[in-house]
C-alpha positions in Angstrom: 14.2 -192.0 -68.4 14.6 -189.2 -65.8 17.7 -189.7 -63.6 16.7 -190.7 -60.1 18.5 -189.5 -57.0 20.4 -192.0 -55.0 18.5 -193.8 -52.3 21.0 -196.1 -50.4 18.4 -197.8 -48.2 16.1 -198.6 -51.1 19.1 -199.9 -53.2 20.3 -202.0 -50.3 16.8 -203.5 -49.8 16.6 -204.4 -53.5 20.0 -205.9 -53.4 19.0 -208.1 -50.4 15.9 -209.1 -52.2 17.7 -210.0 -55.4 20.2 -212.1 -53.4 17.4 -214.0 -51.6 15.5 -214.6 -54.8 18.7 -215.7 -56.5 19.5 -218.0 -53.6 16.1 -219.6 -53.9 16.7 -219.8 -57.7 13.3 -218.5 -58.5 12.2 -218.9 -62.1 11.0 -215.4 -63.2 8.6 -215.1 -66.1 7.1 -211.7 -67.1 4.7 -210.3 -69.8 3.6 -206.7 -70.3 6.5 -204.9 -68.6 6.4 -202.3 -71.4 3.2 -200.9 -69.7 5.4 -199.6 -66.8 6.2 -196.0 -67.7 9.9 -194.9 -67.6 8.8 -191.8 -65.8 5.6 -190.3 -64.3 3.2 -191.5 -61.7 1.0 -194.6 -61.8 -1.0 -196.8 -59.4 0.0 -200.4 -59.6 -3.0 -202.5 -58.5 -1.5 -205.8 -57.5 -3.0 -209.2 -56.7 -2.5 -210.4 -53.1 -2.1 -214.1 -52.7 1.0 -214.1 -50.5 3.1 -211.9 -48.3 6.0 -211.3 -50.7 4.3 -209.7 -53.7 5.5 -206.3 -52.8 9.2 -207.4 -52.9 8.7 -209.5 -56.0 7.1 -206.6 -57.9 9.8 -204.2 -56.7 12.4 -206.7 -57.9 11.0 -207.2 -61.4 10.4 -203.5 -62.0 13.9 -202.6 -60.7 15.4 -205.1 -63.2 13.3 -203.7 -66.0 13.9 -199.9 -65.8 15.3 -199.2 -62.3 12.1 -197.5 -61.1 11.2 -197.6 -57.5 7.8 -198.5 -56.2 6.3 -196.9 -53.0 3.9 -199.0 -51.0 1.3 -198.1 -48.4 1.9 -200.1 -45.2 0.1 -200.2 -41.9 1.4 -197.8 -39.2 2.1 -200.7 -36.9 4.9 -201.8 -39.2 6.4 -198.3 -39.1 6.4 -198.4 -35.3 8.8 -201.3 -35.2 12.4 -200.0 -34.7 14.2 -201.9 -37.5 11.3 -202.4 -39.9 10.1 -198.8 -39.5 13.6 -197.4 -40.3 13.7 -199.5 -43.4 10.1 -198.5 -44.5 10.8 -194.8 -44.0 14.1 -195.1 -45.7 12.4 -196.6 -48.8 9.8 -193.8 -48.6 6.8 -196.1 -48.2 3.7 -194.5 -46.9 2.4 -195.1 -43.3 -1.3 -195.9 -43.0 -3.0 -195.2 -39.7 -6.4 -196.9 -39.8 -7.8 -194.3 -37.5 -6.6 -191.4 -39.7 -6.7 -192.8 -43.2 -7.2 -189.4 -44.9 -3.6 -188.4 -44.1 -2.1 -191.5 -45.8 -4.5 -190.9 -48.8 -3.3 -187.3 -49.1 0.4 -188.4 -48.9 -0.3 -191.0 -51.6 -1.8 -188.5 -54.0 1.2 -186.1 -53.4 3.6 -189.0 -54.2 1.7 -189.8 -57.4 1.6 -186.2 -58.6 5.4 -186.1 -57.9 5.8 -188.9 -60.4 6.1 -191.9 -58.2 4.9 -195.5 -58.8 2.5 -196.4 -56.0 1.9 -200.1 -55.2 -1.5 -201.0 -53.7 -3.3 -204.2 -52.9 -7.0 -203.4 -53.6 -8.2 -206.8 -52.2 -7.2 -205.4 -48.8 -5.5 -208.5 -47.5 -4.1 -211.8 -48.6 -6.7 -214.0 -50.3 -6.3 -217.6 -49.3 -8.6 -218.8 -52.1 -6.1 -217.6 -54.7 -8.8 -215.9 -56.8 -9.4 -212.2 -57.2 -12.1 -211.1 -54.8 -14.0 -207.9 -54.8 -11.8 -204.8 -54.7 -11.8 -201.7 -52.6 -12.2 -198.5 -54.6 -9.1 -196.8 -53.2 -6.8 -197.6 -56.1 -9.2 -196.0 -58.7 -9.9 -193.0 -56.5 -6.2 -192.3 -56.0 -5.6 -192.5 -59.7 -8.5 -190.2 -60.5 -7.5 -187.6 -58.0 -3.8 -187.6 -59.0 -4.5 -187.8 -62.8 -2.5 -191.0 -63.3 -3.4 -194.4 -64.8 -4.0 -197.6 -62.9 -1.9 -200.6 -64.1 -3.2 -204.1 -63.2 -0.4 -206.4 -62.0 -1.0 -210.1 -61.5 1.6 -212.3 -59.7 1.2 -216.1 -59.7 3.6 -218.4 -57.8 4.7 -215.9 -55.2 2.3 -217.4 -52.7 4.3 -220.6 -52.8 7.1 -218.7 -51.0 5.1 -217.3 -48.1 1.3 -216.9 -47.5 -1.3 -217.0 -44.8 -2.5 -220.2 -43.0 0.4 -222.2 -44.4 3.8 -223.1 -43.1 6.1 -223.5 -46.1 9.3 -225.6 -45.7 12.7 -224.2 -46.4 13.3 -226.5 -49.4 9.9 -225.9 -50.9 10.9 -222.4 -52.0 13.8 -223.5 -54.2 13.2 -223.3 -57.9 9.7 -222.0 -57.7 8.4 -220.4 -60.9 7.0 -216.9 -60.3 5.0 -215.4 -63.2 4.1 -211.7 -63.6 1.6 -210.1 -66.0 1.4 -206.3 -66.3 -1.9 -205.3 -67.9 -2.9 -202.4 -70.1 -3.1 -199.1 -68.1 -6.7 -198.0 -67.2 -7.1 -194.3 -67.6 -9.3 -192.8 -64.9 -10.9 -189.4 -64.9 -12.9 -187.5 -62.3 -16.1 -188.1 -64.4 -15.8 -191.9 -64.3 -17.9 -194.0 -62.0 -15.5 -195.3 -59.3 -17.3 -198.5 -58.7 -17.7 -199.4 -62.4 -14.0 -198.7 -63.0 -13.1 -200.8 -59.9 -15.2 -203.6 -61.3 -13.4 -203.4 -64.6 -10.1 -203.4 -62.8 -11.1 -206.6 -61.0 -12.0 -208.3 -64.3 -8.7 -207.3 -65.8 -6.8 -208.7 -62.8 -8.7 -212.0 -62.9 -8.2 -212.3 -66.6 -4.4 -211.8 -66.1 -4.4 -214.4 -63.3 -6.3 -216.9 -65.4 -3.7 -216.5 -68.2 -0.8 -217.0 -65.7 -2.5 -220.1 -64.2 -3.1 -221.6 -67.7 0.5 -221.2 -68.7 2.1 -222.0 -65.3 4.9 -224.6 -65.9 3.9 -226.7 -62.8 0.8 -228.9 -62.6 -1.2 -227.7 -59.5 -3.7 -230.5 -59.4 -4.2 -231.6 -55.8 -1.8 -228.9 -54.5 -2.6 -226.5 -51.7 -1.5 -223.5 -53.7 -4.0 -224.2 -56.6 -7.5 -222.8 -56.4 -10.2 -225.3 -56.0 -11.9 -224.6 -59.4 -8.6 -225.7 -61.1 -8.3 -228.9 -59.1 -6.4 -227.6 -56.2 -7.1 -227.9 -52.5 -7.1 -224.2 -51.6 -10.3 -223.2 -49.7 -13.2 -222.0 -51.8 -13.7 -218.2 -51.9 -16.7 -218.6 -49.6 -14.7 -220.6 -47.1 -11.8 -218.2 -47.2 -14.1 -215.3 -46.6 -15.7 -217.0 -43.6 -12.2 -217.8 -42.1 -11.2 -214.1 -42.6 -14.4 -212.9 -40.9 -13.8 -215.2 -37.9 -10.2 -214.1 -37.6 -11.3 -210.4 -37.6 -14.0 -211.2 -35.0 -11.4 -212.8 -32.7 -9.0 -209.9 -33.1 -11.8 -207.4 -32.3 -12.8 -209.4 -29.2 -9.1 -209.5 -28.0 -8.8 -205.7 -28.4 -12.1 -204.9 -26.6 
């Protein structure tokens, strides 16, 4: 593995995350970590059921081979004094919705430089806890940079922090968090972006199905379990309607 230069802010952030996850006594379970290359660029396409997947994936990969993951985050987060300093120090990429091309170009440069880039192709937390239709950005980035896409599924992380749910302090202790890293998807400029994105979604859902089937806690009747498995999470249709209504209210408030 190529020796990495020291990044004190990144190392400190990982140490804080490790301390927090250790304090919560999270039960970590992983499969497929060997698909994460020891060097070279790759796009990590990650499921998005909660707000801590970025930190959980950083944690697991750091423990595996000490590689760092760069994430694309909204410009608003970078504009906050403390959070922005942390994000810039960890070399994450600022995304300005009104000028997305610049962030895209920065991401391609990072991938060509040999970075691991974490993206959430569902473009927002999915409260139904199933994999919805994906944006094509992950595949387009991989094709342009000449790197693979690695599907990454996380199950259980949403029990720590997610949308539309206030989680009690004690509820986070001892939560099992399962990770599955799928086989890399090689993308070329000749591939159909939408077809490859559809294949990526199928891979992610298959990984999620496997994690759910082997999860050590019965989710029947639980808020964190999808409805098709006996849980009380909203259906995908209901979750989509709620998201649309939230977006409508935000747009009205800004107009």
